[in-house]
C-alpha positions as CSV (number, residue, x, y, z in Angstrom):
1,X,14.5,-4.2,17.6
2,X,13.8,-0.6,16.4
3,X,14.0,-0.2,12.7
4,X,15.9,2.7,11.2
5,X,15.7,1.8,7.5
6,X,12.9,0.4,5.3
7,X,13.6,-1.0,1.9
8,X,10.6,-1.2,-0.4
9,X,10.3,-3.4,-3.5
10,X,8.4,-1.6,-6.3
11,X,6.8,-4.0,-8.8
12,X,4.4,-6.3,-7.2
13,X,4.8,-4.7,-3.8
14,X,3.9,-1.0,-4.0
15,X,2.4,-1.2,-7.5
16,X,0.2,-3.7,-9.3
17,X,2.4,-4.1,-12.3
18,X,3.5,-7.7,-12.7
19,X,0.8,-8.4,-15.3
20,X,2.0,-5.5,-17.4
21,X,5.4,-7.0,-17.7
22,X,3.8,-10.1,-19.3
23,X,1.8,-7.9,-21.6
24,X,5.0,-6.1,-22.6
25,X,6.6,-9.4,-23.7
26,X,3.6,-10.3,-25.7
27,X,3.6,-6.9,-27.4
28,X,7.3,-7.2,-28.2
29,X,6.8,-10.6,-29.9
30,X,3.7,-9.3,-31.8
31,X,5.6,-6.2,-33.0
32,X,8.3,-8.4,-34.4
33,X,5.7,-10.7,-36.1
34,X,6.7,-13.7,-34.0
35,X,4.2,-16.4,-33.2
36,X,4.0,-16.9,-29.4
37,X,4.6,-20.5,-28.5
38,X,1.8,-22.1,-26.6
39,X,4.3,-23.4,-24.0
40,X,4.7,-19.8,-22.8
41,X,1.3,-20.0,-21.3
42,X,1.4,-23.5,-19.8
43,X,2.2,-22.4,-16.3
44,X,1.7,-18.8,-15.1
45,X,4.4,-19.0,-12.5
46,X,7.0,-20.3,-15.0
47,X,6.2,-17.8,-17.8
48,X,9.0,-15.7,-19.1
49,X,6.8,-12.7,-18.7
50,X,5.7,-12.7,-15.1
51,X,8.5,-11.6,-12.8
52,X,10.4,-8.4,-13.7
53,X,13.0,-8.8,-16.3
54,X,12.6,-12.6,-16.6
55,X,10.2,-11.7,-19.3
56,X,13.2,-11.0,-21.6
57,X,14.9,-14.3,-21.0
58,X,13.2,-15.9,-23.9
59,X,13.9,-19.3,-25.3
60,X,16.9,-19.3,-27.6
61,X,14.9,-19.9,-30.8
62,X,12.5,-17.0,-30.0
63,X,15.4,-14.7,-29.0
64,X,17.1,-15.3,-32.3
65,X,14.0,-14.4,-34.2
66,X,13.8,-11.1,-32.3
67,X,17.2,-10.0,-33.6
68,X,17.9,-8.1,-30.4
69,X,20.6,-8.5,-27.8
70,X,19.6,-9.3,-24.2
71,X,20.4,-5.7,-23.2
72,X,18.3,-4.4,-26.1
73,X,15.4,-6.5,-25.0
74,X,15.8,-5.2,-21.4
75,X,15.8,-1.6,-22.6
76,X,12.8,-2.1,-24.8
77,X,10.9,-3.6,-21.8
78,X,12.0,-0.7,-19.6
79,X,10.9,1.9,-22.2
80,X,7.5,0.3,-22.4
81,X,7.0,0.0,-18.7
82,X,8.1,3.6,-18.1
83,X,5.0,4.6,-20.1
84,X,2.7,2.2,-18.4
85,X,3.7,3.4,-14.9
86,X,2.3,6.8,-15.9
87,X,-0.8,5.7,-17.7
88,X,-2.0,2.3,-16.5
89,X,-0.2,0.8,-13.5
90,X,-1.9,1.6,-10.2
91,X,-0.6,1.7,-6.6
92,X,-1.7,-1.3,-4.6
93,X,-4.2,-0.9,-1.7
94,X,-2.6,1.1,1.1
95,X,0.8,1.5,-0.5
96,X,0.8,5.3,-0.3
97,X,-0.2,5.2,3.3
98,X,2.5,2.6,4.1
99,X,5.3,4.7,2.5
100,X,4.1,7.9,4.2
101,X,3.8,6.1,7.6
102,X,7.4,4.8,7.3
103,X,8.6,8.3,6.6
104,X,6.6,9.8,9.4
105,X,8.0,7.4,11.9
106,X,11.5,8.8,11.1
107,X,12.8,5.7,9.3
108,X,15.0,6.1,6.3
109,X,13.2,4.9,3.2
110,X,14.4,3.6,-0.1
111,X,13.1,1.6,-3.0
112,X,15.2,-1.4,-4.0
113,X,14.1,-2.5,-7.5
114,X,15.0,-4.7,-10.4
115,X,13.4,-2.1,-12.7
116,X,15.3,0.8,-14.2
117,X,15.9,3.4,-11.5
118,X,15.0,6.5,-13.4
119,X,11.6,5.1,-14.4
120,X,10.8,4.2,-10.8
121,X,11.9,7.7,-9.7
122,X,9.6,9.3,-12.2
123,X,6.8,6.9,-11.2
124,X,6.9,7.6,-7.5
125,X,6.7,11.3,-8.2
126,X,3.7,10.6,-10.4
127,X,2.1,8.8,-7.5
128,X,2.8,11.7,-5.2
129,X,5.4,9.8,-3.1
130,X,8.5,11.6,-4.2
131,X,8.8,13.4,-0.9
132,X,8.6,10.2,1.1
133,X,11.3,8.1,-0.5
134,X,14.9,8.9,0.2
135,X,16.4,7.2,-2.9
136,X,15.8,4.5,-5.5
137,X,18.4,1.7,-5.8
138,X,18.3,-0.3,-9.0
139,X,20.0,-3.7,-9.4
140,X,19.4,-3.9,-13.1
141,X,23.1,-3.9,-14.1
142,X,24.5,-4.4,-10.6
143,X,26.8,-7.3,-9.7
144,X,24.4,-8.5,-7.1
145,X,20.7,-9.4,-7.5
146,X,18.0,-9.0,-4.9
147,X,18.4,-12.8,-4.3
148,X,21.8,-12.1,-2.8
149,X,22.4,-11.1,0.8
150,X,25.3,-9.0,-0.3
151,X,23.1,-6.2,-1.8
152,X,21.3,-5.8,1.6
153,X,24.5,-5.9,3.6
154,X,26.1,-3.3,1.3
155,X,23.1,-0.9,1.6
156,X,23.1,-1.3,5.4
157,X,26.8,-0.5,5.6
158,X,26.3,2.5,3.4
159,X,23.6,3.8,5.8
160,X,25.8,3.0,8.8
161,X,23.3,0.7,10.4
162,X,23.1,-3.0,11.5
163,X,21.1,-5.3,9.3
164,X,18.9,-6.0,12.3
165,X,17.9,-2.4,12.2
166,X,16.6,-2.7,8.6
167,X,13.3,-4.0,7.1
168,X,12.6,-5.3,3.6
169,X,9.1,-5.3,2.2
170,X,8.8,-7.4,-0.9
171,X,6.6,-9.9,-2.7
172,X,9.3,-12.3,-3.9
173,X,10.4,-15.2,-1.8
174,X,14.1,-15.1,-3.0
175,X,14.5,-11.5,-2.0
176,X,12.8,-12.1,1.4
177,X,15.0,-15.1,2.1
178,X,18.2,-13.2,1.1
179,X,17.3,-10.3,3.4
180,X,16.7,-12.6,6.3
181,X,20.0,-14.3,5.6
182,X,21.7,-10.9,5.8
183,X,20.2,-10.4,9.2
184,X,17.3,-8.1,8.3
185,X,13.6,-8.4,9.1
186,X,11.5,-9.3,6.0
187,X,7.8,-8.6,5.5
188,X,6.1,-10.4,2.6
189,X,3.3,-8.9,0.5
190,X,0.8,-10.9,-1.5
191,X,0.9,-10.5,-5.3
192,X,-1.4,-12.6,-7.5
193,X,1.5,-13.4,-9.9
194,X,3.1,-15.3,-7.1
195,X,-0.1,-17.2,-6.1
196,X,1.4,-20.7,-6.7
197,X,4.5,-19.8,-4.7
198,X,2.4,-18.6,-1.7
199,X,3.6,-21.2,0.8
200,X,7.2,-20.5,-0.3
201,X,6.8,-16.8,0.1
202,X,5.2,-17.1,3.5
203,X,8.0,-19.4,4.7
204,X,10.6,-16.9,3.5
205,X,9.5,-13.9,5.6
206,X,9.0,-12.9,9.2
207,X,5.4,-11.8,8.6
208,X,3.1,-11.9,5.6
209,X,0.4,-9.4,4.6
210,X,-2.3,-9.5,1.9
211,X,-1.8,-5.9,1.0
212,X,0.6,-3.1,1.8
213,X,-2.0,-1.2,3.9
214,X,-2.0,-4.0,6.5
215,X,1.6,-3.2,7.3
216,X,0.9,0.3,8.5
217,X,0.0,-0.7,12.0
218,X,2.9,-3.1,12.2
219,X,5.4,-0.3,11.6
220,X,4.3,1.3,14.9
221,X,5.7,-1.7,16.7
222,X,9.1,-1.2,15.0
223,X,9.6,2.5,15.9
């Protein structure tokens, strides 16, 4: 079916930023003079630093030492990443071409992110993509997460389209699975931070791509 709306994830999909979230958590602990427990590095996929805001869900004893509320830790992480988007984080291969192609085909485009919306808006302008993204939707403090079909259904309803007319492009299996449960098409994108969950991610989507640029030709078939 022809697609009328494309929802892009940001971190790990359009930009190569997941490792910077990890670095941000380490920096926060170091700034507070807190020794980093070795168990934080036992399994990369289970780290508190690797996937978006999970980096701030620290173990209780470490969180107490920080002397910060959960919201304060989130905002600290966002402030740090806002700077990194403009100085260090790069677009993934073919990401700019993909976003532009979606816009050129006449599809509505938006970014659905677990990062702070204003930071992503500033970042996409920095990357020269501001004219190609219709809006940024952040779920940071929303009642539904990207792992819930409800967020996708709500967006489709707001745009006046059927879920079957919408496409999600994301690197995370839980988001891909939720979009498909909502009735959307879901394209997965490889990110090295999800390496050990590769099979799970591939199984969760309709098609899987090693980099965003590979999706450009696929969009032609969805016009």
